[in-house]
N, C-alpha and C positions, 0 to 999 in steps of 0.2 A: 530548348529552345524556342520555341515553342507558349514553357511560362517565359519567354521576356519580350513575346509581342505582347501580352497583356498587362493593361499599365498598373498599376502601382500592387499587385501580387505580392515583389522582394518587401515590400512592408508594412503588410498580414504578418509574409513566414512566422517572423520574433517572435506574431502574437500564439499565431497554432501553435511554433515548440512551444511555446511556454501552458497552453492550455491545454495537451500532448504529456507534458514530464505534469501537472496539478497531478491531472488523474491516473496517472500510470505507475511512476514510484512510487507513491501508498499502496499500492498495491503488488506489488513486488516484492516491496519491502515484505509486507505481510506474509506471503508464497513466502521465501525465502527463510522466515524468521518459524516456519509453520511446522514446513521442511526439514530443518537443517536442525534447530532448534532444540524444537517444542516434538516434537513429530520423529526426530532421530533416526531419519529415512527407510519409516519401516511399513509406507505406505505398497498398498499394492492395489494391482488391479480390478482384484475382488471383495477388496472395502467400494469400493464406488458402483462397482451393480449389484451385489447381495443385497438381499432386507437385513439379514442378524449377522452381524457384527459387523458393523459397518459402519460406516461416521458420521455425523451429528450434521442433517438436511438445513443448519443454516447455523452461525459461528455468529454471534452477539456480538459478544467480543470484538470482535472483527470488525465488526461491521462500526463500531462503537472509535476503533483507536479508526482505522481510516480513514471516519470523517473527522475525524481530528489532524491528521493528518493531507488532507483535502485541503483545512482550514490553513492550516499551516502551511503549503503549498501558496494558495490567493491568497491569501495576509505578504507574507514574504515578492512575490511575485508584485504586485498587480501596487498594497495600500504602500508596505515601507521594504522599497525593496533591497536588497541583500548585494553588496557588489559583490562577492561573489558565489551566486544566484543559492538559489531553496530546493534544489536537489539532493544532494550531501546531507544537508539540516533537516532536510524532508525527511527520507531515509533510514539516518537514522535515528529518530527523534517516534515520528512510526512503527518501530519495530522495535526502539527500545521499549516503551510503552505499550502491545501488546505480549508482548513474554514479560514484564513484570503482573502487569492485570493477570495474566494466563496463568502463570502460577497462585499467584498469594491465589487463588480460585479454588485451582485446584489443590493447593494444600489447605481449601478449606473445606474441599470437599473429605480429601481423607481423612480431617479431625472427627469429621461428625460421620 
């Protein structure tokens, strides 16, 4: 009720949702791919707090994939908007990119 009293608030609501989608959709895609496809649901709480046998502190592949996904979301939301929205294509492309690049790097580490 109070929101209806503020002039112009509904005009900016769609922009707010597009910004949130541009930030969170690529991140959700990375988390799902990392946990279900790459990690095979084997992460434990001990890996998060122990110094030995812990997860890497920073994942550059994930950051790069996230950056590309966020740029695609920005492009498809504001520069060249898609008729059906950018969320699903960004979700799929970001996750697929992260999966393929992670598997390629893991394959090189095994071969070395």
